[in-house]
TORPA-4810 file (N, C-alpha, C, O; in nm, 3 decimals):
<nodes>
NODE_1_0.100_-0.081_0.003_0.024_-0.038_0.023_0.102_0.156_0.015_0.056_0.257_-0.039_M
NODE_2_0.221_0.135_0.090_0.272_0.283_0.109_0.354_0.235_-0.035_0.444_0.319_-0.032_A
NODE_3_0.372_0.176_-0.125_0.457_0.169_-0.254_0.359_0.262_-0.363_0.384_0.361_-0.432_I
NODE_4_0.216_0.167_-0.339_0.142_0.231_-0.434_0.094_0.406_-0.389_0.102_0.489_-0.480_R
NODE_5_0.073_0.427_-0.330_0.064_0.562_-0.300_0.235_0.659_-0.297_0.245_0.782_-0.299_C
NODE_6_0.331_0.576_-0.294_0.413_0.696_-0.299_0.485_0.715_-0.418_0.596_0.765_-0.436_R
NODE_7_0.333_0.625_-0.560_0.385_0.560_-0.681_0.313_0.685_-0.725_0.369_0.770_-0.794_S
NODE_8_0.125_0.701_-0.663_0.082_0.827_-0.634_0.134_0.939_-0.644_0.160_0.995_-0.751_E
NODE_9_0.149_0.973_-0.556_0.267_1.071_-0.537_0.372_1.114_-0.597_0.383_1.237_-0.597_A
NODE_10_0.448_1.060_-0.646_0.546_1.085_-0.759_0.468_1.142_-0.882_0.514_1.249_-0.923_L
NODE_11_0.361_1.093_-0.948_0.300_1.070_-1.047_0.237_1.261_-1.030_0.250_1.357_-1.106_A
NODE_12_0.183_1.249_-0.922_0.108_1.394_-0.921_0.209_1.498_-0.864_0.172_1.616_-0.865_L
NODE_13_0.314_1.473_-0.823_0.440_1.572_-0.776_0.472_1.632_-0.905_0.492_1.754_-0.912_L
NODE_14_0.482_1.523_-1.056_0.579_1.515_-1.187_0.524_1.520_-1.219_0.560_1.499_-1.335_L
NODE_15_0.324_1.552_-1.222_0.219_1.619_-1.354_0.202_1.771_-1.291_0.130_1.843_-1.361_V
NODE_16_0.265_1.844_-1.149_0.212_1.958_-1.146_0.339_2.081_-1.126_0.344_2.200_-1.096_A
NODE_17_0.473_1.930_-1.177_0.610_2.029_-1.192_0.612_2.079_-1.429_0.681_2.140_-1.511_A
NODE_18_0.512_2.014_-1.424_0.498_1.974_-1.566_0.328_2.053_-1.661_0.263_2.024_-1.761_L
NODE_19_0.325_2.118_-1.596_0.197_2.262_-1.581_0.256_2.345_-1.706_0.183_2.392_-1.794_A
NODE_20_0.382_2.357_-1.705_0.438_2.457_-1.750_0.409_2.377_-1.942_0.325_2.402_-2.029_A
NODE_21_0.517_2.285_-1.938_0.483_2.212_-2.016_0.409_2.243_-2.185_0.286_2.239_-2.188_C
NODE_22_0.502_2.280_-2.352_0.370_2.187_-2.359_0.362_2.111_-2.481_0.484_2.107_-2.501_K
NODE_23_0.286_2.013_-2.631_0.284_1.940_-2.704_0.400_1.927_-2.707_0.473_1.985_-2.627_P
NODE_24_0.451_1.833_-2.816_0.501_1.841_-2.861_0.677_1.746_-2.773_0.735_1.790_-2.674_G
NODE_25_0.711_1.641_-2.836_0.832_1.516_-2.875_0.746_1.390_-2.873_0.625_1.391_-2.899_G
NODE_26_0.831_1.257_-2.834_0.801_1.133_-2.840_0.807_1.046_-2.708_0.771_0.937_-2.662_D
NODE_27_0.869_1.150_-2.678_0.917_1.096_-2.444_1.022_0.931_-2.453_1.031_0.839_-2.372_G
NODE_28_1.086_0.951_-2.584_1.073_0.803_-2.585_1.218_0.872_-2.444_1.243_0.987_-2.409_A
NODE_29_1.291_0.714_-2.394_1.348_0.748_-2.300_1.513_0.719_-2.450_1.539_0.634_-2.536_P
NODE_30_1.576_0.845_-2.402_1.762_0.804_-2.477_1.810_0.752_-2.377_1.794_0.774_-2.257_L
NODE_31_1.871_0.680_-2.435_1.984_0.563_-2.428_2.119_0.497_-2.529_2.121_0.416_-2.622_Q
NODE_32_2.181_0.545_-2.488_2.354_0.513_-2.525_2.323_0.682_-2.550_2.253_0.770_-2.499_G
NODE_33_2.401_0.669_-2.639_2.566_0.808_-2.697_2.602_0.833_-2.595_2.601_0.766_-2.492_G
NODE_34_2.644_0.947_-2.618_2.765_1.054_-2.550_2.724_1.192_-2.457_2.604_1.208_-2.432_G
NODE_35_2.800_1.268_-2.418_2.737_1.344_-2.369_2.746_1.493_-2.416_2.753_1.593_-2.344_P
NODE_36_2.746_1.487_-2.582_2.698_1.534_-2.728_2.520_1.493_-2.761_2.431_1.571_-2.793_E
NODE_37_2.513_1.374_-2.743_2.427_1.288_-2.756_2.355_1.353_-2.769_2.307_1.417_-2.864_A
NODE_38_2.328_1.336_-2.603_2.228_1.337_-2.433_2.209_1.535_-2.443_2.120_1.581_-2.372_V
NODE_39_2.274_1.613_-2.511_2.262_1.749_-2.477_2.194_1.809_-2.613_2.119_1.907_-2.618_A
NODE_40_2.246_1.708_-2.745_2.128_1.738_-2.875_2.059_1.677_-2.819_2.104_1.725_-2.715_A
NODE_41_1.941_1.570_-2.763_1.839_1.511_-2.713_1.780_1.636_-2.650_1.665_1.656_-2.690_A
NODE_42_1.813_1.704_-2.582_1.760_1.720_-2.489_1.767_1.897_-2.472_1.737_1.962_-2.372_R
NODE_43_1.816_1.949_-2.607_1.820_2.092_-2.655_1.724_2.023_-2.766_1.717_2.133_-2.820_Q
NODE_44_1.641_1.939_-2.852_1.547_1.962_-2.923_1.438_1.902_-2.794_1.402_2.013_-2.755_A
NODE_45_1.398_1.852_-2.747_1.359_1.817_-2.630_1.280_1.919_-2.583_1.159_1.905_-2.562_C
NODE_46_1.339_2.018_-2.565_1.283_2.178_-2.464_1.290_2.266_-2.592_1.205_2.355_-2.590_E
NODE_47_1.371_2.265_-2.708_1.269_2.327_-2.787_1.157_2.300_-2.819_1.053_2.364_-2.801_G
NODE_48_1.175_2.203_-2.867_1.007_2.235_-2.863_0.874_2.204_-2.743_0.755_2.177_-2.743_K
NODE_49_0.953_2.222_-2.676_0.811_2.272_-2.540_0.801_2.169_-2.457_0.695_2.163_-2.394_G
NODE_50_0.937_2.024_-2.426_0.941_1.906_-2.379_0.986_1.986_-2.225_1.008_2.103_-2.195_G
NODE_51_0.986_1.880_-2.162_1.082_1.951_-1.967_1.180_1.808_-2.012_1.118_1.727_-2.081_Q
NODE_52_1.309_1.776_-1.982_1.417_1.728_-1.953_1.378_1.627_-1.809_1.363_1.691_-1.705_W
NODE_53_1.366_1.509_-1.803_1.432_1.482_-1.675_1.487_1.346_-1.677_1.504_1.280_-1.779_A
NODE_54_1.516_1.300_-1.536_1.570_1.220_-1.554_1.555_1.074_-1.429_1.594_1.096_-1.314_R
NODE_55_1.490_0.916_-1.467_1.480_0.837_-1.360_1.547_0.693_-1.368_1.519_0.597_-1.440_L
NODE_56_1.667_0.710_-1.247_1.696_0.618_-1.326_1.820_0.649_-1.378_1.871_0.742_-1.316_G
NODE_57_1.876_0.614_-1.453_1.991_0.608_-1.585_1.929_0.592_-1.635_1.983_0.537_-1.731_K
NODE_58_1.758_0.602_-1.668_1.699_0.662_-1.863_1.690_0.786_-1.811_1.691_0.819_-1.692_M
NODE_59_1.675_0.883_-1.949_1.678_1.030_-1.908_1.523_0.999_-2.044_1.508_0.900_-2.115_E
NODE_60_1.402_1.168_-2.034_1.349_1.138_-2.103_1.259_1.315_-2.142_1.220_1.418_-2.085_Y
NODE_61_1.266_1.259_-2.257_1.169_1.445_-2.296_0.980_1.337_-2.206_0.908_1.237_-2.212_C
NODE_62_1.006_1.471_-2.138_0.861_1.469_-2.026_0.738_1.572_-2.193_0.799_1.661_-2.251_I
NODE_63_0.623_1.551_-2.230_0.556_1.662_-2.259_0.396_1.654_-2.241_0.317_1.559_-2.242_T
NODE_64_0.383_1.776_-2.228_0.202_1.786_-2.203_0.108_1.762_-2.383_0.123_1.818_-2.492_R
NODE_65_0.024_1.662_-2.337_-0.111_1.628_-2.385_-0.135_1.680_-2.454_-0.043_1.759_-2.478_T
NODE_66_-0.259_1.698_-2.553_-0.310_1.818_-2.613_-0.454_1.729_-2.549_-0.549_1.805_-2.531_T
NODE_67_-0.469_1.645_-2.529_-0.646_1.650_-2.419_-0.594_1.612_-2.308_-0.597_1.491_-2.287_D
NODE_68_-0.529_1.705_-2.202_-0.516_1.623_-2.105_-0.607_1.644_-2.016_-0.629_1.762_-1.989_A
NODE_69_-0.670_1.556_-1.960_-0.880_1.540_-1.834_-0.921_1.493_-1.917_-0.943_1.390_-1.854_G
NODE_70_-0.967_1.464_-2.038_-1.071_1.423_-2.148_-1.114_1.303_-2.062_-1.045_1.251_-1.974_K
NODE_71_-1.209_1.274_-2.092_-1.299_1.210_-2.020_-1.241_1.061_-2.167_-1.241_1.069_-2.290_S
NODE_72_-1.209_0.970_-2.095_-1.179_0.846_-2.159_-1.246_0.699_-2.144_-1.340_0.699_-2.064_C
NODE_73_-1.227_0.609_-2.187_-1.267_0.492_-2.197_-1.175_0.370_-2.176_-1.193_0.261_-2.121_R
NODE_74_-1.088_0.416_-2.229_-0.941_0.312_-2.364_-0.807_0.384_-2.432_-0.806_0.468_-2.522_A
NODE_75_-0.682_0.320_-2.353_-0.609_0.415_-2.394_-0.612_0.477_-2.515_-0.554_0.580_-2.547_G
NODE_76_-0.696_0.395_-2.590_-0.741_0.495_-2.773_-0.797_0.567_-2.781_-0.804_0.622_-2.891_A
NODE_77_-0.883_0.620_-2.658_-0.910_0.743_-2.649_-0.839_0.852_-2.624_-0.907_0.952_-2.598_D
NODE_78_-0.672_0.871_-2.625_-0.577_0.963_-2.612_-0.556_0.950_-2.637_-0.581_0.855_-2.711_C
NODE_79_-0.402_1.058_-2.637_-0.300_1.080_-2.749_-0.212_0.979_-2.633_-0.185_0.870_-2.684_A
NODE_80_-0.147_0.994_-2.446_-0.088_0.991_-2.431_-0.165_0.882_-2.328_-0.280_0.912_-2.359_G
NODE_81_-0.178_0.791_-2.240_-0.213_0.745_-2.136_-0.324_0.767_-2.067_-0.304_0.846_-1.974_D
NODE_82_-0.456_0.721_-2.076_-0.590_0.686_-2.022_-0.583_0.633_-1.844_-0.585_0.517_-1.804_C
NODE_83_-0.576_0.748_-1.766_-0.569_0.715_-1.635_-0.669_0.667_-1.609_-0.781_0.716_-1.623_L
NODE_84_-0.632_0.544_-1.558_-0.811_0.388_-1.540_-0.879_0.487_-1.387_-0.994_0.530_-1.395_A
NODE_85_-0.804_0.509_-1.274_-0.894_0.581_-1.147_-0.985_0.733_-1.152_-1.082_0.758_-1.081_R
NODE_86_-0.928_0.816_-1.248_-1.015_0.934_-1.302_-1.089_0.893_-1.417_-1.199_0.947_-1.434_S
NODE_87_-1.029_0.767_-1.541_-1.085_0.773_-1.650_-1.076_0.892_-1.736_-1.164_0.921_-1.817_R
NODE_88_-0.971_0.959_-1.719_-0.928_1.109_-1.810_-0.760_1.047_-1.865_-0.697_0.945_-1.842_T
NODE_89_-0.728_1.206_-1.972_-0.669_1.170_-2.032_-0.550_1.193_-1.965_-0.531_1.303_-1.913_C
NODE_90_-0.490_1.130_-1.961_-0.292_1.191_-1.851_-0.222_1.286_-1.938_-0.197_1.283_-2.058_A
NODE_91_-0.194_1.385_-1.831_-0.157_1.562_-1.948_-0.029_1.542_-1.944_0.049_1.634_-1.967_P
NODE_92_0.001_1.447_-1.921_0.155_1.404_-1.959_0.207_1.332_-2.017_0.197_1.227_-1.954_A
NODE_93_0.308_1.302_-2.179_0.371_1.174_-2.178_0.501_1.173_-2.158_0.540_1.290_-2.160_K
NODE_94_0.604_1.087_-2.135_0.565_0.965_-2.061_0.515_0.946_-1.935_0.520_1.053_-1.875_P
NODE_95_0.472_0.861_-1.870_0.443_0.888_-1.712_0.520_0.812_-1.632_0.514_0.689_-1.634_L
NODE_96_0.589_0.873_-1.563_0.720_0.785_-1.511_0.615_0.720_-1.416_0.495_0.746_-1.408_L
NODE_97_0.687_0.632_-1.347_0.681_0.535_-1.308_0.570_0.447_-1.246_0.493_0.479_-1.336_G
NODE_98_0.495_0.363_-1.170_0.400_0.271_-1.244_0.237_0.361_-1.222_0.195_0.432_-1.130_C
NODE_99_0.191_0.330_-1.320_0.063_0.361_-1.292_-0.055_0.305_-1.371_-0.064_0.298_-1.493_N
NODE_100_-0.148_0.264_-1.276_-0.278_0.241_-1.346_-0.348_0.255_-1.453_-0.442_0.334_-1.446_A
NODE_101_-0.329_0.201_-1.549_-0.391_0.289_-1.719_-0.468_0.220_-1.773_-0.434_0.103_-1.759_V
NODE_102_-0.589_0.233_-1.850_-0.694_0.172_-1.913_-0.616_0.149_-2.063_-0.598_0.225_-2.159_L
NODE_103_-0.577_0.000_-2.036_-0.495_-0.024_-2.230_-0.604_0.003_-2.357_-0.722_0.028_-2.333_N
NODE_104_-0.556_-0.005_-2.482_-0.666_-0.011_-2.520_-0.773_-0.042_-2.580_-0.847_-0.006_-2.670_D
NODE_105_-0.749_-0.174_-2.449_-0.916_-0.225_-2.478_-1.042_-0.194_-2.446_-1.152_-0.227_-2.492_A
NODE_106_-0.980_-0.068_-2.290_-1.061_-0.084_-2.172_-1.046_-0.146_-2.025_-1.106_-0.127_-1.920_G
NODE_107_-0.887_-0.268_-2.081_-0.926_-0.293_-1.937_-0.771_-0.252_-1.825_-0.684_-0.195_-1.890_I
NODE_108_-0.746_-0.269_-1.722_-0.716_-0.159_-1.602_-0.589_-0.248_-1.623_-0.596_-0.368_-1.647_E
NODE_109_-0.497_-0.191_-1.614_-0.332_-0.252_-1.617_-0.226_-0.185_-1.586_-0.213_-0.075_-1.641_V
NODE_110_-0.142_-0.222_-1.510_-0.097_-0.118_-1.399_0.064_-0.139_-1.517_0.120_-0.248_-1.526_N
NODE_111_0.129_0.027_-1.619_0.198_0.021_-1.623_0.351_0.126_-1.630_0.365_0.240_-1.675_Q
NODE_112_0.482_0.006_-1.548_0.582_0.133_-1.512_0.671_0.107_-1.611_0.706_0.004_-1.669_C
NODE_113_0.706_0.252_-1.621_0.825_0.345_-1.733_0.956_0.409_-1.624_0.969_0.523_-1.579_V
NODE_114_1.061_0.260_-1.600_1.148_0.350_-1.568_1.237_0.359_-1.606_1.312_0.449_-1.568_E
</nodes>
């Protein structure tokens, strides 16, 4: 139960920190490459209105979704993820940590991005 609460608190904190982000970027984690590749990826992310984030050894470009807060019944209804608890589209992508989301069939799954 404590792990679940911490994950939810982390997700809420991340969403609040990303409130100023704009749409753009694919949110894919950056793997490999040297410092030049990281700097170029970070610059491209921020140039599209994204926010650079690190979780563990991975670095991500977090972007704001265009349909944040819209009602959804399945993952296919959203540009990002459909949040299982609220049945609304997530405000950012990717959602870091573990989150309960609805897949494209509308089934609740626990999705972890680390």
